[in-house]
C-alpha positions in Angstrom: 176.8 -163.5 129.5 179.9 -161.9 130.8 180.3 -160.2 134.3 180.4 -156.8 132.7 177.1 -157.4 130.6 175.5 -158.9 133.9 176.5 -155.7 135.6 175.1 -153.4 132.9 171.8 -155.5 132.6 171.5 -155.0 136.5 171.9 -151.4 136.3 169.4 -151.0 133.5 166.9 -153.2 135.3 167.3 -151.1 138.6 166.9 -147.8 136.7 163.7 -149.0 134.8 162.3 -150.4 138.1 162.7 -147.0 139.8 161.4 -145.2 136.9 158.2 -147.3 136.9 158.0 -147.0 140.7 158.1 -143.1 140.3 155.5 -143.1 137.5 153.2 -145.4 139.6 153.6 -143.3 142.5 153.0 -140.0 140.5 149.8 -141.2 138.9 148.4 -143.0 141.9 148.3 -139.6 144.0 145.8 -136.8 143.2 147.4 -134.1 141.0 146.4 -130.9 139.4 148.7 -131.2 136.6 151.7 -129.2 137.8 153.5 -132.5 139.2 152.3 -132.4 142.9 149.0 -133.4 144.8 146.6 -130.7 145.9 143.2 -129.9 146.7 142.6 -133.6 148.0 140.1 -133.9 150.8 141.5 -137.2 152.0 144.8 -135.3 152.9 142.9 -132.9 155.0 141.0 -135.8 156.8 144.3 -137.6 157.5 145.9 -134.4 159.0 142.9 -133.7 161.2 142.4 -137.3 162.3 146.0 -137.6 163.2 145.9 -134.7 165.9 144.6 -135.5 169.5 143.5 -133.3 172.3 145.2 -135.5 174.9 148.5 -134.9 173.2 148.0 -131.0 173.3 147.1 -131.4 176.9 150.4 -133.4 177.6 152.3 -130.8 175.9 150.8 -127.8 177.9 151.5 -129.5 181.1 155.2 -130.0 180.1 155.7 -126.6 178.7 154.2 -125.0 181.8 156.1 -126.8 184.5 158.4 -123.7 185.1 158.2 -120.1 184.4 159.9 -119.3 181.0 160.7 -115.6 180.7 162.8 -114.5 177.9 166.6 -114.4 178.2 166.6 -117.0 180.9 167.7 -120.8 180.7 164.4 -122.3 180.9 163.0 -120.6 177.9 166.2 -120.2 175.9 167.8 -123.5 176.7 165.5 -126.0 178.0 162.4 -125.3 175.8 164.6 -124.6 172.9 166.1 -128.0 173.1 162.8 -129.6 173.8 161.3 -128.1 170.6 164.3 -128.7 168.3 164.5 -132.3 169.3 160.8 -132.9 168.8 161.0 -131.4 165.3 163.9 -133.4 164.4 162.0 -136.5 165.6 159.0 -135.5 163.4 161.3 -135.7 160.4 161.7 -132.1 159.6 164.3 -131.5 156.7 166.1 -128.7 158.5 165.8 -127.4 162.1 167.9 -124.2 162.9 168.3 -122.1 166.1 169.2 -118.5 165.2 170.1 -116.4 168.2 170.4 -112.7 168.8 171.9 -110.7 171.6 169.0 -108.1 172.5 168.1 -105.7 175.2 165.8 -107.1 177.7 164.6 -106.0 181.1 164.0 -107.4 184.6 163.0 -106.3 188.1 165.4 -106.6 190.9 164.2 -109.7 192.3 165.3 -109.4 195.9 164.3 -105.8 196.2 161.1 -105.6 194.1 159.1 -102.8 192.9 156.4 -101.4 195.4 154.1 -98.4 196.1 153.4 -96.7 199.4 151.5 -93.8 201.1 154.3 -91.4 202.4 153.5 -89.7 205.6 154.9 -86.2 206.1 157.4 -87.5 208.7 158.8 -89.8 206.2 157.1 -93.1 207.4 155.8 -95.4 204.5 152.3 -97.0 204.9 150.0 -99.0 203.0 152.9 -100.6 201.1 151.9 -102.7 198.1 152.7 -106.3 198.0 155.9 -107.2 196.2 154.9 -110.5 195.0 151.5 -112.1 194.0 150.1 -114.2 196.8 150.5 -117.9 196.3 146.9 -119.2 195.8 147.7 -122.8 194.7 150.8 -125.0 194.9 151.5 -125.0 191.2 152.5 -121.2 191.2 154.9 -121.5 194.1 158.1 -121.4 192.2 161.3 -119.5 193.2 161.9 -118.5 189.6 158.6 -116.6 189.3 159.6 -112.9 188.2 157.8 -110.4 190.5 155.5 -108.0 188.9 157.0 -105.2 186.7 156.8 -103.4 183.5 159.7 -104.0 181.2 161.9 -101.1 180.1 160.6 -98.8 182.9 162.9 -96.1 184.1 164.1 -96.8 187.7 163.3 -94.2 190.4 161.5 -93.2 193.5 159.0 -90.5 192.5 156.9 -88.8 195.3 154.1 -86.5 194.9 150.4 -86.0 194.7 148.5 -88.7 193.1 146.1 -88.3 190.1 143.6 -90.8 188.7 143.8 -90.8 184.8 141.3 -93.5 183.9 142.7 -95.6 181.0 145.4 -93.0 180.4 144.4 -92.4 176.7 145.1 -89.2 175.0 141.5 -88.3 175.3 141.7 -88.9 179.1 144.7 -86.6 179.5 143.2 -83.9 177.3 140.0 -84.1 179.3 142.1 -83.6 182.7 144.3 -81.0 181.4 142.1 -78.9 179.2 138.5 -79.4 180.2 138.7 -80.1 183.9 141.9 -77.9 184.3 143.6 -80.6 186.4 147.3 -80.2 185.7 149.2 -83.6 185.7 152.6 -82.1 185.4 154.7 -83.1 188.3 152.4 -85.6 189.6 152.2 -89.5 189.9 149.4 -90.9 188.0 147.4 -94.0 188.4 145.6 -95.7 185.3 143.6 -98.8 184.9 144.6 -101.4 182.3 142.7 -101.7 179.1 141.7 -99.7 176.0 145.3 -99.1 174.6 148.7 -100.5 174.9 150.4 -100.1 178.3 153.5 -98.4 176.5 151.2 -95.7 175.1 149.9 -95.1 178.5 153.5 -94.7 179.6 154.4 -92.4 176.7 151.3 -90.3 177.2 151.8 -89.9 180.9 155.4 -88.8 180.3 154.2 -86.3 177.6 151.7 -84.8 179.9 154.2 -84.3 182.6 153.6 -87.1 185.0 156.6 -88.2 186.9 155.5 -91.8 187.5 152.8 -94.1 186.4 151.0 -96.8 188.5 149.0 -99.5 186.4 146.4 -101.7 187.9 143.7 -104.2 186.6 140.3 -102.8 187.8 137.7 -105.4 188.7 135.2 -103.8 186.2 137.4 -105.1 183.5 138.8 -108.4 184.7 136.0 -109.8 186.8 132.2 -110.3 186.8 129.6 -109.9 189.5 128.2 -113.3 189.2 131.3 -115.5 189.6 134.3 -115.7 192.0 138.0 -115.4 191.3 141.0 -117.6 190.9 141.4 -120.4 192.3 137.6 -120.8 192.5 137.0 -119.4 188.9 139.1 -118.0 186.1 138.6 -114.3 187.1 141.5 -112.1 188.4 141.9 -112.1 192.1 142.8 -108.8 193.7 146.4 -109.8 194.3 147.0 -110.4 190.5 149.3 -108.0 188.6 149.7 -107.8 184.7 153.3 -107.7 183.7 154.1 -106.4 180.3 156.6 -104.3 178.2 156.6 -100.7 177.6 158.5 -100.7 174.4 156.2 -99.0 171.7 158.2 -100.2 168.7 159.1 -103.6 167.7 162.5 -105.6 167.8 165.8 -105.2 169.7 165.5 -101.5 170.9 169.2 -101.2 170.2 169.3 -102.2 166.5 166.2 -100.5 164.8 165.7 -101.7 161.3 168.6 -104.2 161.3 169.1 -107.6 162.9 171.1 -107.9 166.3 173.6 -110.1 164.8 177.4 -110.0 165.8 178.3 -107.1 163.3 175.4 -104.9 164.4 175.8 -101.4 165.4 174.0 -100.9 168.7 172.2 -97.7 169.5 173.2 -96.3 172.9 170.6 -97.0 175.7 170.1 -93.3 176.5 169.2 -92.5 172.8 166.4 -95.0 172.7 162.8 -94.0 173.1 162.2 -95.8 176.4 160.1 -94.4 179.3 162.1 -91.8 181.2 159.5 -92.2 184.0 159.1 -95.1 186.6 156.2 -97.4 185.7 155.1 -100.5 187.6 151.8 -102.8 187.9 149.9 -103.6 191.2 146.8 -105.5 191.9 143.4 -104.0 192.6 143.6 -105.1 196.3 146.5 -102.5 196.6 145.1 -100.0 194.2 142.0 -99.6 196.4 144.1 -98.4 199.3 145.3 -95.4 197.3 142.1 -94.5 195.0 140.0 -94.5 198.1 142.1 -91.8 199.7 141.9 -89.5 196.7 140.8 -85.9 196.9 139.0 -83.9 194.3 135.8 -84.1 192.4 134.0 -87.3 191.7 134.9 -88.7 188.4 132.3 -88.8 185.5 130.4 -92.1 184.9 132.6 -93.5 182.2 135.6 -93.3 184.5 134.1 -95.4 187.3 135.6 -98.8 187.7 134.2 -101.8 189.9 136.1 -101.0 193.1 133.7 -100.3 196.2 134.7 -96.7 196.5 134.0 -93.3 195.1 136.3 -92.6 192.3 137.8 -89.3 192.4 140.4 -87.3 190.2 142.6 -86.2 192.9 145.2 -84.4 193.0 146.3 -85.6 196.3 144.8 -87.1 199.3 141.7 -86.2 201.2 141.6 -85.5 205.0 142.9 -87.1 207.1 145.8 -88.1 204.7 146.1 -84.5 203.0 149.5 -84.0 204.1 150.7 -87.5 202.8 152.1 -88.2 199.2 152.3 -91.4 197.1 155.7 -92.9 196.6 156.9 -95.3 193.9 160.0 -97.4 194.3 161.0 -99.0 190.9 164.3 -100.7 190.3 163.8 -102.3 187.0 167.0 -102.8 185.1 167.7 -103.2 181.4 170.4 -105.8 180.3 171.6 -107.5 177.1 170.7 -111.2 177.1 170.6 -113.8 174.4 167.2 -114.9 172.9 166.7 -117.8 170.5 164.3 -118.7 167.8 163.7 -122.3 166.6 162.9 -122.6 162.8 161.9 -125.9 161.2 161.5 -126.7 157.6 159.5 -129.2 155.6 160.9 -128.8 152.0 158.3 -128.3 149.2 158.4 -131.0 146.5 157.4 -128.8 143.6 157.8 -125.2 144.7 160.5 -125.3 147.5 161.2 -121.6 147.0 157.8 -120.6 148.2 157.3 -120.5 152.1 154.1 -121.0 154.1 155.1 -119.8 157.5 153.5 -120.8 160.8 154.6 -118.8 163.9 154.1 -118.8 167.8 156.1 -117.3 170.4 157.7 -119.4 173.2 158.5 -117.0 176.1 156.0 -115.9 178.9 156.1 -113.6 181.6 155.7 -116.4 184.2 153.9 -119.8 183.3 151.9 -118.5 180.4 149.7 -121.4 180.1 147.3 -119.4 177.8 149.8 -116.7 176.5 151.6 -118.2 174.4 151.9 -121.8 175.7 148.5 -122.8 174.5 149.8 -121.9 171.0 153.1 -123.6 171.6 151.5 -126.9 172.8 149.1 -126.8 169.8 152.0 -126.3 167.4 153.9 -129.3 168.6 150.9 -131.5 167.9 150.4 -130.0 164.5 154.1 -130.6 163.5 153.9 -134.1 164.9 150.9 -134.7 162.6 152.8 -133.2 159.7 155.6 -135.3 160.4 153.5 -138.5 160.7 152.2 -137.7 157.1 155.7 -137.1 155.8 156.8 -140.6 157.1 153.8 -142.0 155.2 154.8 -140.6 151.9 153.1 -137.2 151.8 155.0 -134.0 151.0 153.6 -130.5 150.5 153.9 -128.7 147.1 155.4 -125.7 148.7 157.7 -125.4 151.9 156.3 -125.4 155.3 158.3 -123.3 157.8 157.5 -123.6 161.6 158.6 -120.8 163.9 159.1 -120.7 167.6 159.9 -117.2 168.5 161.9 -115.8 171.5 161.3 -112.6 173.5 158.0 -111.7 171.9 156.6 -110.3 175.2 159.4 -107.7 175.2 158.2 -106.2 171.8 158.0 -109.1 169.2 161.9 -109.2 169.4 162.7 -112.7 168.0 160.3 -112.5 165.1 161.2 -109.0 164.1 165.2 -109.8 164.3 164.5 -112.7 162.1 162.5 -110.9 159.5 165.1 -108.0 159.4 167.8 -110.6 159.0 166.1 -112.5 156.2 163.9 -109.7 154.7 165.3 -110.1 151.1 164.7 -113.9 151.1 161.4 -113.6 152.8 160.1 -110.9 150.3 161.0 -113.0 147.5 159.6 -116.5 148.9 157.2 -116.0 151.7 153.6 -116.7 150.6 151.7 -116.3 154.0 152.5 -115.9 157.6 149.8 -117.6 159.8 150.1 -116.5 163.5 148.7 -118.2 166.6 149.9 -116.6 169.8 147.6 -117.6 172.6 145.5 -120.4 170.8 142.7 -120.7 173.3 142.0 -117.5 175.7 138.3 -118.7 175.9 135.9 -121.6 175.0 133.2 -119.5 173.0 134.1 -118.9 169.3 136.9 -118.1 166.8 138.4 -114.7 166.5 139.9 -114.2 163.0 141.9 -111.3 161.6 144.1 -110.7 158.7 144.5 -109.1 155.4 141.1 -109.4 153.5 142.3 -111.2 150.4 142.6 -114.2 152.8 139.3 -113.9 154.5 137.6 -116.3 152.3 140.0 -119.2 152.6 139.9 -118.7 156.3 136.0 -119.0 156.2 136.3 -122.2 154.0 138.7 -123.7 156.4 136.4 -123.0 159.4 133.5 -124.4 157.6 135.6 -127.7 157.5 136.5 -128.0 161.2 133.9 -129.4 163.6 132.6 -127.1 166.3 134.3 -128.1 169.4 131.4 -127.0 171.8 128.6 -129.6 172.3 125.9 -127.3 173.4 126.5 -125.2 170.3 126.2 -128.4 168.1 122.8 -129.3 169.8 121.7 -125.8 168.3 122.6 -126.8 164.9 126.2 -125.2 164.7 128.0 -128.1 163.3 131.1 -126.2 162.4 133.6 -123.6 163.8 132.3 -121.3 161.0 128.6 -121.8 162.2 129.6 -120.7 165.9 131.7 -117.8 164.4 129.1 -116.3 162.2 126.5 -116.5 165.0 128.6 -115.2 167.7 130.7 -112.6 166.1 128.8 -111.5 162.9 129.9 -108.6 160.5 127.3 -106.0 160.4 128.2 -105.3 156.7 127.4 -108.8 155.4 126.3 -112.2 156.4 129.7 -113.5 157.3 131.7 -113.6 160.5 133.8 -110.6 161.4 137.2 -110.7 160.0 139.4 -107.8 161.4 142.2 -105.9 160.1 145.7 -106.5 161.8 147.5 -103.8 163.6 150.2 -105.1 166.0 150.4 -107.0 169.3 151.9 -110.3 168.0 154.5 -111.8 165.7 152.5 -111.1 162.5 153.6 -107.5 162.8 157.0 -107.5 161.2 155.9 -109.8 158.5 152.9 -107.6 157.5 154.3 -104.2 158.4 157.8 -104.3 157.4 157.9 -106.6 154.2 154.3 -106.8 153.3 153.6 -110.6 153.7 150.0 -111.5 153.8 149.3 -112.5 157.3 146.4 -114.2 159.4 146.0 -114.3 163.3 143.6 -116.9 164.9 142.6 -117.8 168.3 139.6 -119.2 170.3 138.0 -116.6 172.3 135.5 -116.0 175.4 132.1 -114.1 175.1 133.1 -110.6 174.7 129.8 -109.3 175.6 130.5 -109.8 179.3 132.9 -106.7 178.9 136.3 -108.0 179.8 139.4 -106.1 178.7 141.2 -109.3 178.0 141.0 -112.8 179.4 141.1 -112.3 183.1 144.5 -113.6 184.4 146.4 -112.1 181.4 150.3 -111.9 182.3 149.8 -112.8 185.8 151.1 -115.7 187.9 147.8 -117.3 187.9 147.9 -118.3 184.2 148.6 -121.9 185.0 148.1 -125.3 183.6 145.5 -125.9 186.3 143.5 -122.7 185.3 143.4 -124.0 181.7 142.4 -127.5 182.5 139.8 -126.5 185.2 138.1 -123.6 183.6 139.2 -122.5 180.1 139.3 -125.9 178.0 138.8 -128.9 180.3 138.7 -131.5 177.4 141.1 -129.4 175.2 138.7 -129.6 172.3 139.0 -125.9 171.5 142.9 -126.5 171.4 142.3 -129.3 169.0 140.0 -127.2 166.8 142.7 -124.6 166.7 145.3 -127.2 165.6 143.0 -128.3 162.8 142.3 -124.7 161.7 145.9 -123.6 161.9 147.1 -126.8 160.0 144.5 -127.0 157.2 144.8 -123.3 156.4 148.5 -123.8 156.1 148.2 -127.0 154.1 145.8 -125.3 151.5 148.2 -122.4 151.3 151.0 -124.9 150.6 149.2 -127.2 148.2 146.4 -125.5 146.1 147.8 -125.0 142.7 146.6 -121.5 142.5 147.1 -119.6 145.8 143.7 -119.0 147.6 144.2 -115.3 147.7 141.3 -113.1 146.5 142.4 -109.7 145.6 138.7 -108.7 144.8 138.1 -108.9 148.7 141.0 -106.4 149.0 139.1 -104.0 146.9 135.9 -104.2 148.8 137.7 -103.5 152.0 139.5 -100.4 150.5 136.1 -99.2 149.6 135.0 -99.6 153.2 137.9 -97.9 154.5 137.5 -95.0 152.2 133.9 -94.5 153.2 134.9 -94.4 156.9 137.6 -91.8 156.0 135.1 -89.7 154.0 132.5 -89.8 156.9 135.1 -89.0 159.6 137.3 -86.5 157.7 135.9 -85.7 154.5 134.5 -82.2 155.0 137.6 -81.0 156.6 139.9 -82.5 154.0 137.8 -81.1 151.0 137.7 -77.8 152.6 141.6 -77.7 152.5 141.6 -78.6 148.7 142.3 -82.3 148.9 140.4 -84.2 146.1 139.1 -87.2 147.7 138.0 -88.3 144.2 141.6 -89.3 143.5 141.6 -91.9 146.2 138.2 -93.2 145.2 139.1 -93.4 141.7 142.4 -95.2 142.6 140.3 -97.8 144.6 138.0 -98.3 141.7 140.9 -98.9 139.3 142.4 -101.5 142.0 139.1 -103.2 142.0 138.9 -103.3 138.2 142.3 -104.8 138.1 141.5 -107.3 140.6 138.3 -108.3 138.8 140.2 -108.8 135.5 143.0 -110.8 137.4 140.5 -113.4 138.8 138.7 -113.5 135.3 142.1 -114.6 133.9 142.5 -117.1 136.8 139.1 -118.6 136.0 140.3 -119.4 132.5 143.8 -120.3 133.4 145.2 -123.7 132.2 146.3 -125.3 135.5 148.6 -127.7 133.8 150.8 -124.9 132.5 153.3 -124.2 135.2 154.4 -120.9 133.7 150.9 -119.6 133.6 150.3 -120.8 137.2 153.5 -119.2 138.5 152.7 -115.8 136.9 149.3 -115.4 138.7 150.7 -116.8 142.0 153.4 -114.3 141.8 151.0 -111.5 141.4 148.7 -112.7 144.2 151.8 -113.2 146.5 153.3 -109.6 145.7 150.0 -107.9 146.2 150.6 -107.1 149.8 154.1 -105.9 149.2 152.7 -103.1 147.0 151.3 -101.4 150.2 154.6 -101.1 151.9 156.2 -97.7 151.7 159.9 -97.2 151.4 159.8 -94.9 154.6 158.3 -96.0 157.9 155.2 -94.3 158.9 155.8 -90.9 160.8 157.1 -91.4 164.3 157.6 -95.1 164.0 160.4 -97.4 163.0 158.7 -100.8 162.3 155.6 -99.7 160.5 155.5 -99.1 156.8 152.1 -100.4 155.7 149.9 -97.5 154.5 146.7 -99.2 154.5 146.3 -100.6 158.0 148.7 -100.1 160.8 148.4 -99.0 164.6 147.9 -95.3 165.3 150.7 -93.5 167.1 148.4 -93.4 170.2 147.3 -97.2 170.2 150.2 -99.4 169.4 147.9 -102.6 169.7 145.0 -101.5 167.6 144.7 -100.9 163.8 143.9 -97.9 161.8 142.8 -97.5 158.2 145.0 -95.2 156.4 147.1 -94.6 159.5 149.5 -91.9 158.0 146.4 -89.7 157.2 144.5 -90.4 160.4 147.5 -89.7 162.6 148.1 -86.6 160.6 144.7 -85.4 161.0 144.6 -85.9 164.9 143.7 -82.7 166.7 144.4 -80.6 163.8 143.9 -76.8 163.6 142.3 -75.8 160.4 144.8 -72.8 160.3 147.8 -75.1 160.8 149.4 -74.9 157.3 152.3 -77.3 158.2 150.0 -79.8 159.6 147.8 -79.7 156.8 150.8 -80.0 154.3 151.6 -83.4 156.2 148.1 -84.5 155.6 148.3 -83.9 151.9 151.6 -85.6 151.8 150.2 -88.8 153.4 147.1 -88.7 151.3 149.2 -88.6 148.1 151.3 -91.6 149.5 148.2 -93.6 149.9 146.8 -92.7 146.5 150.2 -93.8 145.0 150.3 -97.2 146.8 146.7 -98.2 145.8 147.5 -97.3 142.1 150.8 -99.4 142.5 148.9 -102.3 144.0 146.6 -102.1 141.1 149.4 -102.3 138.7 150.8 -105.5 140.2 147.4 -107.1 139.3 147.5 -106.2 135.7 148.6 -108.6 132.9 152.4 -108.9 132.9 152.4 -107.7 129.3 150.1 -104.8 128.9 147.3 -105.3 126.4 
């Protein structure tokens, strides 16, 4: 045989061998007929068994060694490099680090903010602490940023003090309208809770206050039967909650567009940032000022947990009646660079379909709960996916892992990325799964999202073992069993699954481009009445706190890793996307019934035909039922037929995004569920209608025209969403 024939023979033999190997590999791996493995329980077991609680604990200890506020090197260089190198070691196909120059905010570290009582002779007394007291060696770090509220105006206002409870719009209306206590020209003091702190600042400014002091009242952050940190996990009196005041999302200087090199930047004096100084203090300081207030005793619902008589003010009672309150705030805004880390595991059959996992990286101080418990979990989850990749597994659809920068300032990293890639993401993103602080307590799961995803979340929760031994002894073997027991939905026999408003990085995905989203975390027993987990955004949120009090064996962290990973795996591998449009129809009906109860009579009296929205929802539900009937009969071995229904399910959420933002907001376009204008953290059904109805006068024709306009927009979008579910060719 000639050398050329030998060469040809070898090539043919090699090709045949490779082909046989591919065929053997293909048929030896479970398949649903579209060329890729799906719905295989053994894959879930391999993934769950690979993740270890000890690894998560080690991750958390490393990540919380130093404070890592956005815009500073520990967060933007050290942790970025750590995560990037880990993901490259895991074997991800691509790891990118997009960066953005954005407006951030910091206190003047060597001349920090404070509060004082100003005597008539100009002497300052009862000066608040500028730093939280060091209560254990772990928190003693020179890079701890002193308590402040980001984007506060600088200034030194001096005047009478008024207590404004939670500084909600109802609280200000009660003071100014009912009690005839004029807040104009006064400094106000409010406790944290109920609504987003930025809304408190906006309302204080709107009602004429010249400064706002925020504090965490012990009624909302401690309990009578336990001690405080470091003896327990409750907030000590020296703890102060940092946080942003920016009520929109993304870089304040580049609304609606990414902060890339070519971006036009809005002048800072034209941005809707607070015009008044705002700063937080601990309750050990707050009591010094509240105990001196003059005026009537407050109503019962305004009383906090300090051992004083709570009074409204204004001003101080004798012998302090000639004194004023003084604020000294020197917070500065500056442009800094923030970075995201984005890792990709390419899908083998549908690489153009993205299942996106996200957690932010930056923290106000050590952030052992928020967000680093989530980052520690994510790194173990990606390690497990990487191990499976090395063993030959690859998902049907592409997995995208995101470590966001500058979330604490206003969801900046995620919003800039979504704005930059919005065309790509609208075409390719299947779901966004957010885990911020993965474990804020050791009681049960908290789940929220779009309702078309509620059932797949329930099914995943049923597959994950309950991490709490005492609950297992009571027969609650899975995360789902605990969830349905401790947080039941009063409308059905399932766990409570809440709508999403804002407050974390799912916001831009859902509210700007309509990507179906879920937000998950393990929580504490809400019945004890806390406003949030106690040490939220304080210096005491340390690795020791998590290890000693929150999750000593890191079993809840492991449960969250399993939930997060398996939900993403199912979304990436199931042939037909586990999105149930019928559940969306049910939720729309619930929301409509609430709208009718709260506003139906007023709307009807103005000639608004509520039957239009009711009929649109009925039409949506019919279309959803028919779509799922077609899915039940679907030939899953037909790739084209599968693609048609998956595209319809994926595009459903996009149909609820209006081309224009909701009134008064830049980054909110979802007409079914979004925060109201008076609470940027919460969620409101039909937010455009509800906001237009707030405090409306029956004779205000212009205001009612806006209600009618918003109502017509909602009806249109429900009908539009119904159309996305119909057969691609009308029958």
